[in-house]
MOPAC internal coordinates of N, CA, C and O (Angstrom, degrees):
PM7 1SCF
backbone

  N    0.0000 0     0.00 0     0.00 0    0    0    0
  C    1.4624 1     0.00 0     0.00 0    1    0    0
  C    1.5185 1   107.69 1     0.00 0    2    1    0
  O    1.2310 1   121.81 1   -49.01 1    3    2    1
  N    1.3796 1   114.14 1   130.99 1    3    2    1
  C    1.4290 1   120.70 1   176.97 1    5    3    2
  C    1.5378 1   108.79 1  -127.92 1    6    5    3
  O    1.2310 1   121.19 1   -53.49 1    7    6    5
  N    1.3099 1   115.32 1   126.51 1    7    6    5
  C    1.4808 1   121.27 1   179.99 1    9    7    6
  C    1.5398 1   107.73 1  -107.81 1   10    9    7
  O    1.2310 1   120.17 1   -53.39 1   11   10    9
  N    1.3045 1   117.27 1   126.61 1   11   10    9
  C    1.4545 1   120.99 1   176.97 1   13   11   10
  C    1.5200 1   109.74 1  -128.96 1   14   13   11
  O    1.2310 1   121.67 1   -22.80 1   15   14   13
  N    1.3357 1   114.41 1   157.20 1   15   14   13
  C    1.4824 1   120.65 1   176.63 1   17   15   14
  C    1.4951 1   110.13 1   119.89 1   18   17   15
  O    1.2310 1   122.86 1    12.94 1   19   18   17
  N    1.3534 1   112.13 1  -167.06 1   19   18   17
  C    1.4543 1   119.91 1  -175.40 1   21   19   18
  C    1.5068 1   110.40 1  -103.90 1   22   21   19
  O    1.2310 1   120.90 1   -39.18 1   23   22   21
  N    1.3601 1   115.89 1   140.82 1   23   22   21
  C    1.4588 1   121.25 1   173.80 1   25   23   22
  C    1.5360 1   110.03 1  -148.11 1   26   25   23
  O    1.2310 1   121.01 1   -16.07 1   27   26   25
  N    1.2758 1   115.67 1   163.93 1   27   26   25
  C    1.4270 1   121.95 1  -178.44 1   29   27   26
  C    1.5335 1   111.22 1  -146.05 1   30   29   27
  O    1.2310 1   119.36 1   -29.06 1   31   30   29
  N    1.3346 1   118.83 1   150.94 1   31   30   29
  C    1.4707 1   122.57 1  -178.61 1   33   31   30
  C    1.4924 1   108.18 1  -122.67 1   34   33   31
  O    1.2310 1   120.81 1   -50.92 1   35   34   33
  N    1.3270 1   116.06 1   129.08 1   35   34   33
  C    1.4817 1   122.40 1   178.72 1   37   35   34
  C    1.5178 1   107.75 1  -120.83 1   38   37   35
  O    1.2310 1   121.47 1   -65.32 1   39   38   37
  N    1.3716 1   114.80 1   114.68 1   39   38   37
  C    1.4526 1   119.32 1   178.09 1   41   39   38
  C    1.5443 1   109.38 1   -84.65 1   42   41   39
  O    1.2310 1   120.78 1   -47.32 1   43   42   41
  N    1.2918 1   116.11 1   132.68 1   43   42   41
  C    1.4760 1   121.08 1  -177.00 1   45   43   42
  C    1.5322 1   108.86 1  -113.21 1   46   45   43
  O    1.2310 1   120.21 1   -19.27 1   47   46   45
  N    1.3566 1   117.21 1   160.73 1   47   46   45
  C    1.4571 1   121.37 1  -178.94 1   49   47   46
  C    1.5725 1   106.02 1   -62.69 1   50   49   47
  O    1.2310 1   120.82 1   -29.31 1   51   50   49
  N    1.2727 1   116.03 1   150.69 1   51   50   49
  C    1.4464 1   122.77 1   175.65 1   53   51   50
  C    1.5213 1   114.33 1    85.33 1   54   53   51
  O    1.2310 1   120.64 1  -170.49 1   55   54   53
  N    1.3164 1   116.38 1     9.51 1   55   54   53
  C    1.4405 1   122.86 1   178.54 1   57   55   54
  C    1.5186 1   116.96 1    85.10 1   58   57   55
  O    1.2310 1   118.70 1  -171.79 1   59   58   57
  N    1.2745 1   120.08 1     8.21 1   59   58   57
  C    1.4482 1   124.00 1   178.32 1   61   59   58
  C    1.5396 1   108.77 1   -83.20 1   62   61   59
  O    1.2310 1   121.12 1   -27.58 1   63   62   61
  N    1.2985 1   115.46 1   152.42 1   63   62   61
  C    1.4944 1   121.91 1   177.52 1   65   63   62
  C    1.5407 1   107.28 1  -135.97 1   66   65   63
  O    1.2310 1   120.85 1   -40.72 1   67   66   65
  N    1.3417 1   115.98 1   139.28 1   67   66   65
  C    1.4316 1   121.88 1   172.56 1   69   67   66
  C    1.5426 1   106.52 1  -116.46 1   70   69   67
  O    1.2310 1   120.89 1   -55.57 1   71   70   69
  N    1.3724 1   115.89 1   124.43 1   71   70   69
  C    1.4484 1   120.77 1   177.33 1   73   71   70
  C    1.5576 1   107.66 1  -107.16 1   74   73   71
  O    1.2310 1   121.35 1   -57.14 1   75   74   73
  N    1.3050 1   115.02 1   122.86 1   75   74   73
  C    1.4863 1   118.43 1  -179.99 1   77   75   74
  C    1.5633 1   106.51 1  -105.50 1   78   77   75
  O    1.2310 1   121.51 1   -34.21 1   79   78   77
  N    1.3335 1   114.72 1   145.79 1   79   78   77
  C    1.4489 1   121.55 1  -175.74 1   81   79   78
  C    1.5406 1   107.04 1  -143.39 1   82   81   79
  O    1.2310 1   119.18 1  -103.18 1   83   82   81
  N    1.2814 1   119.18 1    76.82 1   83   82   81
  C    1.4664 1   121.09 1  -176.92 1   85   83   82
  C    1.5013 1   116.90 1   -72.22 1   86   85   83
  O    1.2310 1   119.73 1   163.80 1   87   86   85
  N    1.2972 1   118.12 1   -16.20 1   87   86   85
  C    1.4234 1   121.34 1  -176.13 1   89   87   86
  C    1.5485 1   114.55 1  -148.20 1   90   89   87
  O    1.2310 1   120.97 1  -136.86 1   91   90   89
  N    1.3479 1   115.75 1    43.14 1   91   90   89
  C    1.4304 1   119.37 1  -177.93 1   93   91   90
  C    1.5469 1   114.72 1   -99.78 1   94   93   91
  O    1.2310 1   122.40 1   -32.48 1   95   94   93
  N    1.3126 1   113.00 1   147.52 1   95   94   93
  C    1.4643 1   120.18 1   175.15 1   97   95   94
  C    1.5472 1   106.98 1  -134.25 1   98   97   95
  O    1.2310 1   120.49 1   -28.58 1   99   98   97
  N    1.3290 1   116.68 1   151.42 1   99   98   97
  C    1.4133 1   122.75 1   175.06 1  101   99   98
  C    1.5351 1   108.18 1  -124.59 1  102  101   99
  O    1.2310 1   121.98 1   -47.06 1  103  102  101
  N    1.3140 1   113.82 1   132.94 1  103  102  101
  C    1.4874 1   120.18 1   176.12 1  105  103  102
  C    1.5559 1   106.59 1  -111.92 1  106  105  103
  O    1.2310 1   121.64 1   -55.03 1  107  106  105
  N    1.3328 1   114.46 1   124.97 1  107  106  105
  C    1.4743 1   121.09 1   176.76 1  109  107  106
  C    1.5385 1   105.95 1  -109.33 1  110  109  107
  O    1.2310 1   121.33 1   -44.38 1  111  110  109
  N    1.3433 1   115.07 1   135.62 1  111  110  109
  C    1.4526 1   120.34 1  -176.57 1  113  111  110
  C    1.5179 1   109.35 1  -127.31 1  114  113  111
  O    1.2310 1   119.76 1   -51.55 1  115  114  113
  N    1.3118 1   118.06 1   128.45 1  115  114  113
  C    1.4311 1   124.22 1   174.93 1  117  115  114
  C    1.5239 1   108.15 1   -77.67 1  118  117  115
  O    1.2310 1   120.16 1   -66.52 1  119  118  117
  N    1.2925 1   117.30 1   113.48 1  119  118  117
  C    1.4654 1   121.51 1  -171.60 1  121  119  118
  C    1.5660 1   113.10 1   -70.66 1  122  121  119
  O    1.2310 1   121.67 1   160.72 1  123  122  121
  N    1.3213 1   114.41 1   -19.28 1  123  122  121
  C    1.4792 1   118.06 1   178.32 1  125  123  122
  C    1.5486 1   112.25 1   -81.96 1  126  125  123
  O    1.2310 1   121.65 1   141.06 1  127  126  125
  N    1.3322 1   114.44 1   -38.94 1  127  126  125
  C    1.4862 1   116.64 1  -176.59 1  129  127  126
  C    1.5435 1   113.70 1  -103.85 1  130  129  127
  O    1.2310 1   120.23 1   161.73 1  131  130  129
  N    1.3329 1   117.17 1   -18.27 1  131  130  129
  C    1.4463 1   120.59 1  -176.02 1  133  131  130
  C    1.5283 1   113.09 1    82.82 1  134  133  131
  O    1.2310 1   120.03 1   175.23 1  135  134  133
  N    1.3335 1   117.54 1    -4.77 1  135  134  133
  C    1.4679 1   121.80 1  -179.06 1  137  135  134
  C    1.5611 1   108.16 1   -71.91 1  138  137  135
  O    1.2310 1   121.58 1   -40.85 1  139  138  137
  N    1.3368 1   114.58 1   139.15 1  139  138  137
  C    1.4785 1   116.65 1  -179.50 1  141  139  138
  C    1.5770 1   108.13 1  -135.10 1  142  141  139
  O    1.2310 1   122.72 1   -22.43 1  143  142  141
  N    1.3272 1   112.39 1   157.57 1  143  142  141
  C    1.4319 1   119.32 1   177.64 1  145  143  142
  C    1.5336 1   107.47 1  -136.16 1  146  145  143
  O    1.2310 1   119.88 1   -34.79 1  147  146  145
  N    1.2986 1   117.83 1   145.21 1  147  146  145
  C    1.4871 1   122.86 1  -177.42 1  149  147  146
  C    1.5252 1   108.58 1  -118.01 1  150  149  147
  O    1.2310 1   120.97 1   -45.43 1  151  150  149
  N    1.3234 1   115.75 1   134.57 1  151  150  149
  C    1.4887 1   120.34 1   176.29 1  153  151  150
  C    1.5070 1   109.93 1  -124.08 1  154  153  151
  O    1.2310 1   120.44 1   -35.55 1  155  154  153
  N    1.2913 1   116.76 1   144.45 1  155  154  153
  C    1.4758 1   123.77 1   169.64 1  157  155  154
  C    1.4773 1   108.50 1   -80.22 1  158  157  155
  O    1.2310 1   120.00 1   -53.67 1  159  158  157
  N    1.3255 1   117.60 1   126.33 1  159  158  157
  C    1.5060 1   120.86 1  -174.83 1  161  159  158
  C    1.5042 1   109.42 1  -126.63 1  162  161  159
  O    1.2310 1   119.86 1  -133.55 1  163  162  161
  N    1.3534 1   117.87 1    46.45 1  163  162  161
  C    1.4632 1   120.63 1  -179.21 1  165  163  162
  C    1.4878 1   110.35 1   -77.18 1  166  165  163
  O    1.2310 1   121.90 1   -19.99 1  167  166  165
  N    1.3500 1   113.96 1   160.01 1  167  166  165
  C    1.4690 1   119.36 1   173.73 1  169  167  166
  C    1.5772 1   109.72 1   121.69 1  170  169  167
  O    1.2310 1   123.08 1   -11.95 1  171  170  169
  N    1.3476 1   111.71 1   168.05 1  171  170  169
  C    1.4884 1   116.41 1  -176.25 1  173  171  170
  C    1.5710 1   111.05 1   -86.24 1  174  173  171
  O    1.2310 1   121.09 1   -25.84 1  175  174  173
  N    1.2573 1   115.52 1   154.16 1  175  174  173
  C    1.4518 1   126.11 1   176.21 1  177  175  174
  C    1.5098 1   108.51 1  -132.70 1  178  177  175
  O    1.2310 1   118.80 1   -39.86 1  179  178  177
  N    1.3128 1   119.90 1   140.14 1  179  178  177
  C    1.4689 1   118.15 1   176.38 1  181  179  178
  C    1.5110 1   108.27 1  -119.58 1  182  181  179
  O    1.2310 1   122.27 1   -25.31 1  183  182  181
  N    1.3672 1   113.25 1   154.69 1  183  182  181
  C    1.4635 1   120.69 1  -179.34 1  185  183  182
  C    1.5356 1   107.80 1  -139.63 1  186  185  183
  O    1.2310 1   119.90 1   -45.89 1  187  186  185
  N    1.2639 1   117.80 1   134.11 1  187  186  185
  C    1.4567 1   121.11 1   175.93 1  189  187  186
  C    1.5770 1   105.13 1  -133.46 1  190  189  187
  O    1.2310 1   121.26 1   -48.49 1  191  190  189
  N    1.3321 1   115.19 1   131.51 1  191  190  189
  C    1.4203 1   121.95 1   176.98 1  193  191  190
  C    1.5201 1   108.08 1   -82.20 1  194  193  191
  O    1.2310 1   120.49 1   -54.01 1  195  194  193
  N    1.3053 1   116.67 1   125.99 1  195  194  193
  C    1.4897 1   123.09 1   178.58 1  197  195  194
  C    1.5220 1   108.33 1  -112.84 1  198  197  195
  O    1.2310 1   119.07 1   -56.23 1  199  198  197
  N    1.2615 1   119.37 1   123.77 1  199  198  197
  C    1.4624 1   123.78 1  -179.21 1  201  199  198
  C    1.5289 1   110.75 1   -77.91 1  202  201  199
  O    1.2310 1   120.29 1   -40.60 1  203  202  201
  N    1.3101 1   117.06 1   139.40 1  203  202  201
  C    1.4232 1   121.84 1   178.78 1  205  203  202
  C    1.5170 1   111.63 1   -63.44 1  206  205  203
  O    1.2310 1   120.69 1   -40.81 1  207  206  205
  N    1.2671 1   116.28 1   139.19 1  207  206  205
  C    1.5145 1   118.91 1   177.24 1  209  207  206
  C    1.4966 1   112.61 1   -96.26 1  210  209  207
  O    1.2310 1   119.25 1  -165.23 1  211  210  209
  N    1.3245 1   119.03 1    14.77 1  211  210  209
  C    1.4551 1   121.18 1   179.35 1  213  211  210
  C    1.5254 1   111.71 1   -83.65 1  214  213  211
  O    1.2310 1   120.10 1   180.00 1  215  214  213

């Protein structure tokens, strides 16, 4: 898997993170056949750390 393009990370109060990717692509390659496919994966993603209650 190869990811190329531009991305940014914005840390927010409370432990949340927004990751922006206005120009990213991912290329996945089958190592047995050498065949690969490329996908455009633009857009925002968010992440929040949740502490275990155990």
